[in-house]
C-alpha positions as CSV (number, residue, x, y, z in Angstrom):
1,M,53.1,87.4,57.1
2,K,50.4,85.6,59.1
3,R,48.3,88.8,59.0
4,L,48.6,89.0,55.2
5,T,47.7,85.3,54.8
6,L,44.6,85.7,57.1
7,S,43.5,88.8,55.3
8,L,43.8,87.1,51.8
9,A,42.0,84.0,53.1
10,L,39.1,86.1,54.5
11,S,38.9,88.1,51.3
12,L,38.7,84.9,49.2
13,L,36.1,83.4,51.5
14,G,34.0,86.5,51.1
15,F,34.3,86.4,47.3
16,V,33.4,82.7,47.1
17,S,30.4,83.2,49.5
18,V,28.9,86.0,47.3
19,G,29.6,84.1,44.1
20,C,27.9,80.9,45.3
21,G,25.0,82.2,47.1
22,G,24.1,85.2,45.1
23,A,22.3,88.3,46.4
24,D,18.9,86.7,46.1
25,G,19.6,83.2,47.5
26,D,18.8,81.4,44.2
27,A,21.8,79.1,44.4
28,G,21.0,75.6,43.3
29,R,17.8,76.6,41.5
30,V,17.2,75.5,37.9
31,E,15.4,77.7,35.4
32,T,11.7,77.0,35.3
33,Y,9.1,77.6,32.5
34,E,5.4,78.4,32.9
35,T,3.5,75.2,32.8
36,T,-0.3,75.0,32.8
37,G,-3.1,72.6,31.8
38,K,-6.5,71.3,32.6
39,I,-7.6,68.1,34.3
40,T,-10.9,66.5,33.4
41,F,-12.5,63.2,34.4
42,E,-14.5,61.7,31.7
43,G,-14.8,65.2,30.1
44,K,-15.8,67.1,33.3
45,P,-13.4,69.5,35.1
46,V,-11.8,68.1,38.3
47,A,-11.7,70.9,40.9
48,D,-9.3,71.0,43.9
49,A,-7.1,68.1,42.7
50,V,-3.3,68.0,43.3
51,V,-1.3,67.7,40.1
52,S,2.3,66.4,40.7
53,Y,5.0,66.4,38.0
54,S,7.4,63.6,39.1
55,P,10.7,64.0,37.3
56,K,12.2,61.2,35.2
57,G,15.6,63.0,35.3
58,S,17.4,65.1,37.8
59,Q,15.1,68.2,37.7
60,P,13.1,69.1,40.7
61,P,9.4,68.0,41.1
62,A,6.6,70.6,40.4
63,L,3.1,70.8,42.0
64,G,-0.2,72.5,41.3
65,R,-3.8,72.5,42.3
66,T,-6.8,72.7,40.0
67,G,-9.3,75.4,40.2
68,S,-13.1,75.0,39.8
69,D,-12.7,74.8,36.1
70,G,-10.0,72.1,36.3
71,T,-7.1,74.3,35.2
72,Y,-3.8,74.3,37.0
73,A,-0.5,76.3,37.0
74,L,2.6,74.5,38.3
75,R,5.1,75.7,40.9
76,T,8.6,74.5,41.6
77,Y,10.0,77.2,43.9
78,E,7.1,79.8,44.1
79,D,3.6,80.2,42.9
80,G,3.3,80.1,39.1
81,D,7.0,79.8,38.3
82,G,6.3,76.5,36.4
83,A,8.5,73.5,36.0
84,A,12.1,72.8,34.9
85,A,12.7,71.5,31.4
86,G,12.6,67.7,31.1
87,D,10.4,64.6,31.1
88,Y,7.8,63.9,33.9
89,V,5.3,61.4,35.0
90,V,2.1,63.2,35.9
91,L,0.1,62.2,39.0
92,V,-3.4,63.5,39.8
93,T,-4.9,63.1,43.3
94,K,-8.2,64.2,44.7
95,E,-9.4,62.9,48.0
96,T,-12.3,63.8,50.2
97,V,-12.3,63.3,54.0
98,T,-15.5,62.3,55.8
99,A,-16.6,61.0,59.1
100,A,-16.5,57.2,59.5
101,P,-20.2,56.4,59.4
102,S,-20.3,57.1,55.6
103,A,-17.3,54.9,55.2
104,A,-19.2,51.9,56.4
105,H,-21.3,52.1,53.2
106,D,-18.6,52.9,50.7
107,P,-16.3,50.1,49.6
108,N,-13.8,52.7,48.0
109,A,-13.3,54.5,51.3
110,R,-10.3,53.9,53.6
111,T,-10.8,54.4,57.4
112,M,-8.2,55.7,59.7
113,T,-8.3,56.1,63.5
114,S,-6.8,59.2,65.1
115,P,-6.8,60.5,68.7
116,A,-9.8,62.9,69.4
117,A,-9.1,66.4,70.4
118,H,-11.4,66.1,73.4
119,G,-11.6,63.1,75.7
120,G,-8.6,61.2,74.2
121,G,-10.8,58.6,72.5
122,P,-10.4,57.6,68.8
123,N,-12.2,59.3,66.0
124,S,-12.6,57.5,62.7
125,V,-12.0,59.4,59.5
126,S,-12.5,58.2,56.0
127,T,-10.8,59.3,52.8
128,K,-12.2,58.6,49.4
129,S,-10.3,59.1,46.2
130,E,-12.4,61.1,43.7
131,T,-10.0,60.0,40.9
132,P,-9.1,56.5,39.9
133,A,-6.2,55.2,42.0
134,K,-4.0,54.5,39.0
135,Y,-3.4,58.2,38.6
136,N,-1.9,58.4,42.1
137,N,0.9,56.0,41.3
138,P,3.9,56.8,39.1
139,N,4.0,53.2,37.9
140,T,0.4,53.1,36.7
141,S,-0.4,56.8,35.9
142,G,0.2,56.6,32.2
143,L,0.3,60.4,32.1
144,E,3.5,62.0,30.9
145,A,4.6,65.5,30.0
146,T,7.8,67.0,28.5
147,V,8.4,70.6,29.6
148,K,10.4,72.5,27.0
149,D,12.6,75.6,27.4
150,N,11.0,77.2,24.4
151,G,7.4,77.4,23.3
152,E,4.1,76.7,25.2
153,N,4.0,74.1,28.0
154,N,0.2,73.4,28.3
155,F,-0.8,69.9,29.2
156,D,-4.4,68.8,29.4
157,F,-5.3,65.3,30.7
158,D,-8.7,63.6,30.6
159,L,-8.8,60.9,33.2
160,K,-10.7,57.7,32.6
161,K,-12.0,54.9,34.9
């Protein structure tokens, strides 16, 4: 009797494991839809910016990076798979990193100190936002998108100072 019970338990465990995990490991993933767009700043394309779709609901976030022409394609799980259906706040961030001497002359730059690779002394590094700071914050961005499960999901944003 114990042998039959153990056999049934192992069979059930195997069935549940296959049913939950699936053959391709997609358990827990939600369906995504191709999502693209273009980011411009005062009418000019913004290259190499990070575009983040921050969900208003329970869907996962999605990210993309703009090309030289300002266009982007979002990814949730893998390149180009898009975003899940739902409402999002859109964030756009583009920062450049420079050596500290240039930061001394730029009031918009932030300076950080990090250990040097050689000698152990500090190196100063400055980051400067190439887009207005309001677009980096979900409370001030003002950019929104609703990804739909049918139709085209193309969202263009022209950033302003």
